[in-house]
N, C-alpha and C positions, 0 to 999 in steps of 0.2 A: 147645539151639536144635540137634536132630537134621542128621544128615546133610544129607537130601533135604529140608528148611527153607530150612538157609545155602546150599545146590547153588541154590534156586527162586530165594529173595533175591541169590544171584551175579546172575544172570541182568536181575535191573532194576539193581546197579549198573551192568551191564555196557550196558545201556541209557540210563541217564542220564546213561552217558559221554558222549553220540549230543545231549546234550540244551544247549541254549545259552538265556538269559536271553533271553526275547520269546518263545520257542518254544513254540504250540500242540504238543497231546502229546495221543493215540487210546492209552486203554490199552483191548485187545481183552483183554477173558474176565477183570475187572479182580477176582472174587471182594471178597473182606472189604478193597480197597481199598492195604495196604498197599506193594504197589510205585507204585503211582498216588502215593501220599504222601509216598514219597522224590524221585520227581519233579515235586513239585511243587513243591521249593524248591528249585530251580534256572525251570525254563519259568515262564510266564507263563501258561497254563492247560493243567488236566489234567482227561479227559472220562475218564471209564473209563463201560464199557458190560460188561455184564455181563444174564447170560440168569434168574438165577436171583433174583425179587426182594427175596426178606431176606436173600440177598448185600448188594441194591440199597443196602435199606432201614440195613441195619445200618453200612455203606461212609459210605455219610453222615451218620449218628448221628457214627459214633465221631472220622471221617478229612475230613468235608468240611467245608472252606472258602471264599474269598472263591475263588480259583482255581481249589480240586476238586472235580469233581461227580460222581454216578454216578448213571446213568440205566439205565434194563432195559432189553433191546431185545435182538434173535437178528440178528445181523449179517450171515446167509441173505439176511436179507429184505427188513430196516432199512434207509434211507438212513443213510446214514456222513455226519458231517460231517467239513470235512477240518483235515490238523491238519498240520503240519513235523514231527513223532515220531514214531511209529505201533510200537507191543509190542506183543509175540500174544504169550502165553507158555502152554505147551503148553495150546491150544484148538482149531488149525485140524486134529489128526485125531480131534476130534470132531468136523467136519465134513460134509454128504453130498456135500458140488461142491466140494471146496476151490482149483480153480481159481477159480472165477467170484468163493469171496472174494478173493483174492489179486490179482485182477484190479481186483475193487473197493478191497481198501487201494491195490492205485499208486495207483489215477483220484485216489484223495480222498489220500496224502498228497506234501508238497512238499518230506524229503529223504530221513532215512532209515527205513529202518524193521525194525526187528530183532526174530528172533522165533525159539522154541525146538518141537522138538519131538522123538516119543521115535521113534526106529531100532529096524526091526523093528516084528512081529506077525504074522500067520498069521488070515485070516476063520472064523470057526466054520459060514460055510453062504451062502447068496444075503440071509440077515437084510443081512448088511455091517456084523456088529456082531465087535468083531475079540475074541479070545479071551485071553482075562483079564481083559477091559475093555468090559462093551457101551455103552460111551461113547462110544468109538471107532470111529467108519466110516470112517478112511482110514490108513494102511498104507504107510509111507516105508520101504522095504529100504534102504536107502541115503541119504547127506546128498545127490548128488546128484539127488534125487526128487525131493525136495525142493526144491532148491537150484531146480533147470529151469523149477519155477513160476514164483517170484519174478524171472529172467534173463532178460532180453531187449535188442532194440535199445538200450531209454531206463536202465530198472534193471540195476546192474552188481553185481557179489558185492563185497564190499568186506573182509569178513572171512569163515571159519568153521570150527569150534567141536568134536567130536566127541572125549567124553569115557562109552567103553560107550557104550549106547541113547541119551540124550539127545545130541540135536544142537541145536549154535546159530548162526542164520547172521544174517547182518548185507550186508542188502542199501541203495545209491541211489540218489537218482536225478540221472542221468546230467548232463539239460539242466537240473540244479537246483544243481550242486555247482562 
């Protein structure tokens, strides 16, 4: 396993640590589903949402089971299901309106949101494409830039971790903890 894959799986191990028996988990940007599958060993249900239909089909074929399903959807436009824990690893930087999506996540999540984003970058031009990765549409120059989207009078910072350009944050709903 290369270093990038190992660090990505590390994120899911962190996320799994916030899942308890009986929890409903929402995994945003679930890809091929290996992280959602890890959390399904503990959770009551896990729903992975992925934009790419071929990824959804593969995940359901290879990893789908009684408490784990994958659906295709655009989180910027779809209605999100309620959950106890939400994970969003390396997805927020792909959004055109991250604040709106973060607000949607906070509205449907009962206890914890665990997320990661790359830190740094710059826009190429007015298209909001990020230099080096045209699929990124939002830039977070500091950990505070992304954490500020999540923290408010109800949602509090639990922990943050930054290693180089990778930032991991965990926030909790103070009304439900």
